[in-house]
C-alpha positions in Angstrom: 98.5 93.6 78.4 99.0 96.7 80.4 96.1 98.4 78.8 93.9 95.5 79.5 94.9 95.7 83.1 94.4 99.4 83.1 90.7 98.9 82.2 90.1 97.2 85.6 92.1 100.1 87.3 90.0 102.7 85.6 86.8 101.1 86.8 88.4 100.9 90.3 88.9 104.6 90.1 85.2 105.1 89.1 83.9 103.1 91.8 85.9 104.7 94.6 84.6 108.2 93.3 80.9 107.6 92.8 79.9 109.0 96.2 80.7 112.6 95.2 78.0 112.5 92.5 75.7 110.0 94.3 75.6 111.6 97.5 72.4 113.8 97.2 70.5 110.7 95.8 71.7 108.3 98.5 70.9 110.9 101.4 67.5 111.4 99.8 66.6 107.7 99.4 68.2 106.5 102.7 68.2 109.6 104.9 71.9 109.2 105.4 73.7 111.5 107.7 77.2 112.8 106.8 78.9 110.2 109.0 76.9 107.6 107.2 77.8 109.0 103.9 81.4 109.0 105.0 81.1 105.3 106.2 79.7 104.3 102.9 82.5 106.0 100.8 85.2 104.8 103.3 84.1 101.3 103.2 85.5 100.8 99.6 89.0 101.9 100.8 88.9 99.8 103.9 87.9 96.6 102.0 90.4 97.5 99.3 93.2 98.0 101.6 92.7 95.0 103.8 92.4 92.7 100.7 95.6 94.0 99.3 97.6 91.8 101.6 95.9 88.7 100.2 96.1 90.0 96.5 99.9 90.5 96.9 100.5 87.1 98.0 98.1 85.8 95.3 100.1 87.5 92.6 103.4 86.0 93.9 101.9 82.4 94.0 99.6 82.4 91.2 100.4 85.3 88.8 98.6 88.6 88.0 96.3 87.2 85.6 94.7 84.5 87.7 94.4 86.9 90.6 92.6 89.6 88.9 90.3 87.3 87.0 89.4 85.4 90.3 88.7 88.7 92.3 87.0 91.0 89.8 83.8 89.2 89.5 83.2 90.2 93.1 83.0 93.8 91.7 80.2 93.0 89.2 78.3 91.3 92.1 78.7 94.2 94.3 77.7 96.7 91.7 74.7 94.7 90.9 73.8 94.4 94.6 74.2 98.1 94.9 71.8 98.8 92.1 69.2 96.7 93.8 69.7 97.6 97.5 66.5 98.2 99.3 68.2 99.3 102.3 71.5 101.1 103.4 73.0 97.9 105.1 72.6 96.2 101.5 74.4 99.1 99.9 77.3 98.8 102.4 77.7 95.1 101.6 77.7 96.1 97.8 80.4 98.5 98.6 82.4 95.8 100.5 82.3 93.3 97.6 83.2 96.2 95.1 86.3 97.1 97.2 87.4 93.6 97.6 86.9 92.9 93.8 88.8 96.0 92.8 91.8 95.2 95.2 94.1 93.7 92.6 93.5 96.2 89.9 96.2 99.0 90.3 98.6 96.6 92.1 98.5 94.2 89.1 99.5 97.3 86.9 102.3 98.4 89.4 103.8 95.0 89.8 103.5 94.3 86.0 105.5 97.5 85.2 108.0 96.6 87.9 108.6 93.2 86.3 108.5 94.0 82.7 109.8 97.5 82.3 113.3 98.9 82.8 113.8 100.4 86.3 114.8 103.8 84.9 111.5 104.0 83.3 109.4 103.0 86.2 108.3 106.4 87.6 107.6 107.6 84.0 105.5 104.4 83.0 103.8 104.3 86.3 102.7 107.9 85.9 101.3 107.2 82.4 99.5 104.3 84.0 98.0 106.3 86.7 97.0 108.9 84.3 95.3 106.2 82.0 93.4 104.6 85.0 92.2 108.2 85.8 89.8 107.7 82.7 87.6 106.2 85.3 87.4 109.4 87.1 86.1 111.0 84.0 83.0 108.8 84.1 82.1 109.7 87.6 82.1 113.4 86.7 79.7 115.0 84.2 78.6 111.7 82.5 77.7 110.1 85.7 76.0 113.3 87.2 73.9 113.5 83.8 72.9 109.9 84.1 72.1 110.2 87.9 70.0 113.4 87.4 67.9 111.7 84.8 67.7 108.1 85.7 68.8 108.0 89.5 71.9 106.6 91.1 70.9 102.9 90.7 71.4 103.4 86.9 75.0 104.5 87.6 75.6 101.1 89.3 74.0 99.2 86.6 76.3 100.8 84.0 79.4 100.2 86.0 78.5 96.6 86.3 78.2 96.2 82.6 81.6 97.9 82.1 83.2 95.7 84.6 82.1 92.6 83.0 83.6 93.9 79.8 86.8 94.7 81.4 87.1 91.1 82.9 86.4 89.7 79.4 89.2 92.0 78.0 91.7 90.8 80.7 90.7 87.2 80.1 91.3 87.5 76.3 94.5 89.7 76.3 96.6 89.1 79.4 99.1 86.4 79.4 102.0 87.4 81.7 105.4 86.7 80.0 107.9 84.6 81.8 110.6 86.7 83.8 114.2 86.0 82.6 116.5 83.7 84.7 115.7 80.7 86.5 112.1 80.1 87.7 111.8 81.1 91.4 110.9 78.4 93.9 107.1 78.5 94.7 106.4 79.6 98.3 103.8 78.3 100.7 101.2 80.7 102.0 102.8 80.5 105.3 106.3 81.5 104.0 104.7 84.4 101.9 103.0 85.7 105.0 106.3 85.7 107.0 108.0 87.6 104.3 105.4 90.2 104.2 105.7 90.4 107.9 109.4 91.0 107.7 108.8 94.4 105.9 107.1 95.8 109.0 110.3 95.0 111.0 112.3 97.3 108.9 112.8 100.9 110.6 112.2 102.9 107.4 108.7 101.2 106.5 106.8 103.1 109.0 107.5 106.6 107.6 106.9 105.4 104.1 103.5 104.0 105.1 102.4 106.9 107.2 102.7 109.3 104.4 101.2 106.8 102.0 98.2 106.6 104.3 97.4 110.3 103.9 98.6 111.6 100.6 96.3 109.8 98.2 93.4 109.7 100.9 93.4 113.4 101.0 92.8 113.8 97.2 90.3 110.9 97.1 88.4 112.5 100.0 87.9 115.6 98.1 87.4 114.1 94.7 85.5 111.0 95.7 83.3 112.3 98.5 83.2 116.1 99.4 83.6 117.9 96.0 79.9 117.5 95.2 78.4 118.3 98.4 80.8 121.1 99.0 79.8 123.0 95.7 76.1 122.1 96.0 75.7 123.1 99.6 78.2 125.9 99.9 77.6 127.7 96.4 74.3 126.2 95.4 75.8 124.5 92.2 73.7 121.9 90.4 74.5 118.3 90.3 75.8 118.5 86.7 77.7 121.7 87.5 79.6 119.9 90.4 80.1 117.1 87.9 81.8 119.5 85.6 84.3 120.6 88.6 84.9 116.8 89.2 85.6 116.1 85.4 88.1 119.1 85.4 89.8 117.6 88.5 89.8 114.3 86.7 91.2 115.7 83.4 94.1 117.2 85.2 94.7 114.0 87.2 95.1 112.1 83.8 98.3 113.9 83.1 99.9 115.0 86.5 101.2 111.5 87.4 103.1 111.4 84.0 104.3 114.9 84.6 105.7 114.2 88.0 107.0 111.0 86.7 109.0 112.8 84.0 110.2 115.4 86.7 111.3 112.7 89.1 114.7 114.0 90.6 115.9 110.4 91.3 116.4 108.6 94.6 118.8 111.2 96.0 116.4 114.2 96.3 113.0 112.5 95.8 112.3 112.0 99.4 112.8 115.9 100.2 110.4 116.6 97.3 107.9 114.3 98.7 108.1 116.3 102.1 107.8 119.6 100.3 105.0 118.7 98.0 102.8 117.0 100.8 103.3 120.1 102.9 102.2 122.4 100.0 99.1 120.0 99.4 98.3 120.5 103.3 98.2 124.4 102.8 95.9 124.1 99.8 93.4 122.0 101.7 93.6 124.5 104.5 92.9 127.3 102.2 90.1 125.5 100.6 88.3 125.0 104.0 89.0 128.7 105.1 88.1 130.6 102.1 84.4 131.0 101.0 84.7 132.3 97.4 83.4 130.1 94.6 86.1 130.9 92.0 88.9 130.8 94.4 87.7 127.5 95.7 87.5 126.1 92.2 91.1 127.4 91.7 92.3 125.6 94.8 90.6 122.4 93.7 92.5 122.5 90.4 95.7 123.2 92.1 95.1 120.3 94.3 94.4 118.0 91.3 97.7 119.1 89.6 99.7 118.4 92.7 98.1 115.1 93.2 100.4 113.5 90.5 103.2 113.6 93.1 101.9 110.2 94.5 103.6 108.6 91.5 107.0 109.5 93.2 105.9 107.6 96.3 105.7 104.4 94.4 109.2 105.1 92.9 110.4 105.8 96.5 109.1 102.4 97.5 110.9 100.7 94.6 114.2 102.3 95.5 113.8 101.7 99.3 113.8 97.9 99.3 115.9 95.1 97.8 114.8 93.7 94.5 113.4 90.5 95.9 111.1 92.6 98.2 109.9 95.2 95.6 106.6 93.2 94.7 105.7 92.8 98.3 106.7 96.4 99.4 104.5 97.8 96.6 101.7 95.5 97.9 102.0 96.7 101.6 102.3 100.3 100.4 99.1 100.0 98.2 97.3 98.4 101.3 98.3 101.2 103.6 97.3 103.7 101.0 93.7 102.4 100.6 93.5 101.8 104.2 94.1 105.5 104.6 91.4 106.2 102.1 88.9 104.3 103.9 89.9 105.8 107.4 90.0 109.3 106.1 86.6 109.3 104.3 85.0 107.8 107.3 86.7 110.2 109.8 85.8 113.1 107.7 82.3 112.0 107.7 82.5 112.1 111.6 84.1 115.5 111.5 81.4 116.9 109.3 78.6 115.6 111.6 80.5 117.0 114.7 80.9 120.4 113.0 77.1 120.4 112.2 76.2 119.6 115.8 78.5 122.5 117.0 77.4 125.2 114.6 80.7 125.1 112.5 80.6 125.1 108.8 81.4 121.4 108.0 83.6 121.9 104.9 85.8 124.1 106.8 86.2 121.3 109.6 86.6 118.6 106.9 89.3 120.4 104.8 91.2 121.4 108.0 91.3 118.0 109.2 92.6 116.7 105.9 95.3 119.4 106.0 96.4 118.4 109.6 96.6 114.7 108.6 98.7 115.6 105.5 101.0 117.8 107.7 101.3 114.9 110.2 102.2 112.3 107.7 104.9 114.7 105.9 106.5 115.3 109.3 106.6 111.6 110.1 108.1 110.8 106.7 110.7 113.5 107.3 112.0 112.7 110.7 111.5 108.7 110.7 114.4 106.6 109.7 115.4 106.7 106.0 115.8 103.6 103.9 119.5 102.4 104.2 119.7 101.7 100.4 119.2 105.5 99.9 121.7 106.4 102.6 124.4 104.3 101.0 123.3 105.1 97.4 120.7 103.5 95.2 121.3 100.1 93.5 120.2 101.7 90.1 118.4 104.7 88.9 114.6 105.0 89.3 
């Protein structure tokens, strides 16, 4: 059942990274500026993030299976609309539908693992799940670049729409969520569910968790999902397939790095300081990527960033340890919402930064990577100095 749910997550990963390969074709067909390209890429994350709130409630009230099966057809519709889109605004509408349809994909996997796997195995199993979902990133590397170079970017959306339909059928056929042990919980109303979600924001330690969550994965996805192709093509003259090869290398590494960090998880007592140090190290790597102009060195930095990106699985473990058991599912939902709102905002903001840099005679990728580094450093600092979870101050309720 987890593998079936991961098929939707893998496609979600593919959709959120298509811009890196389709950027040149989209700019050629629609005359998009860097800011418009960033807005297109960022709309997926914004739609995905906003919809998380409703998906989290839906999973609590109706279960994972019904929520995913109800939402995912929007993804198919959005991909079909994008393949047909005669104008940029239709393309944006397609991206909006895709983001909404993919919204429950990863959350369903995370909540399924939290409910049906031992707490001590949460980080490791989540790492494997994140790596498995990364198979979608492989498609948006060399294979998509090859397809787009020969048949155009619209063909990419057609293939993704067909794969989405197959994933929906697989989930419909295979996923039947087992009952949880113990008494059946009382069914909440929507109003009660909304109030309980709102209560999370009143807890002092939530802010620091969300601020780091908004920038950590967003930084990786801004590079892998938007800027890796344009940077290599425009800075060093790479071909579309060559830039796709670099994206595949990043994706291959990202298949295994979450499981690696899940295995290395130091536990609740030391996990937060690991997160601070790892996010600061990532910030330095992005800064170096922006300031250095050497193709081999830049590729090396890109691969280091891909390796380090797996630390995001420790953030999910931190969320699981930071809240009482009855709040775990909601806390994971709110964290995922913040993470993808951050993705949307960072991709949109870096598009603006690139346009501003071009207007002022500054190399755009230097400005973009520097802004990502500053965002990561700010999120890391907030996570370090804002209040820590009381559960971790007094000792965790159980390992993991």
